[in-house]
N, C-alpha and C positions, 0 to 999 in steps of 0.2 A: 502493499501502502502504498503509494508518495504522503505526504500532508509535513504539517509542523509540531503533527501533538501524535507520542508514541498512544497504537491504539492496534485493536483486532477489527477486527470479522464481528458482527452482530453472531454468527452459529459459532464463534471462536468465544463469545462475553460466557454462553449458557455454559459453559464447563469451566469456569474458572473459578478452580476453588480459594489460588489467591494470588498474591500478587508485590511485588514492590515494592517504596517510593518510590519517585523519577527525582532523576538524579540525570544532571548535565556533563558530559563527558568531551574534554578536545582531543580526537586525531589527528594529528598535526601528519605522519606518514598514510594516512590514508590506512591503513593495517591492522589484521583490529582482530584479536582472535580471540574463539566461548567456549569453558572446559571445566570439566566440573572438574571435582576431590572428585567422580566415583568412576570417569571413563576412562579411557585409555586417551594418552594424546597426541600419539600419532597413528594413524590407523595403515591400512595394509599394505596399502603401493608408499606406506613411507609418505604422506604427508599429513600440516597438520588439520587430525578433527576439529569444523568448528569455526577452518579459517576465512575470512574473509576481505574483499578491497574496494572501500570505499570510495568518495571527494574525501579531503579531507575539508575537516573542516569541524564542527562543533555539534552534537547530537547531547536530544534528550533521548532520558535511554530509562524505563522499565523493564523487570523481569515480573512473567505470568508463567504460574503454573494450573498447567494444562489439567483437568482428569481426564481417564481415556477408558476403555471395556478392563473390568479385568483388577479393578483396583494399581493401573499404573498410569504416571501423571508422564507428562512430559513437558517439561521445556523453554518456555519463548522468551526472549530477547532482543527487542521493540528497537529501531531506533526511529528516532525520527533530524532530518539535519533541519540546524535553526540560523539563522543567522541575528537577529537578538535575541534576549536572552537574562534571567534574574540574573544572582550568583546562587550558589548551591548555600543552600541553608541544614543540609542534612549534613550531621555529626557525629552521628553513626549510625547499622544497615540492622536489620533483622534476618536474620540467616531461614530461607523459602525450607520449607521439608525435601 
């Protein structure tokens, strides 16, 4: 989705179990790696799991926990590029299940 807010589709929102607070990240290199502490960082083809190349800049970011069948969960990291933003006031973060 394109937009200035890190949001999900209505279909995805119906399955949200939890979410993080919104933060602003600066990505000067345009390279982002998203990984969980229980995931393998390297895929079988020797590439980094969750490696993204995006335009450099500032991004609003939120993480959503989506429920899946059989009591499984999926984490959706949503980034929205922004030109104007307010400074982060977040001083701590919750660990999502």
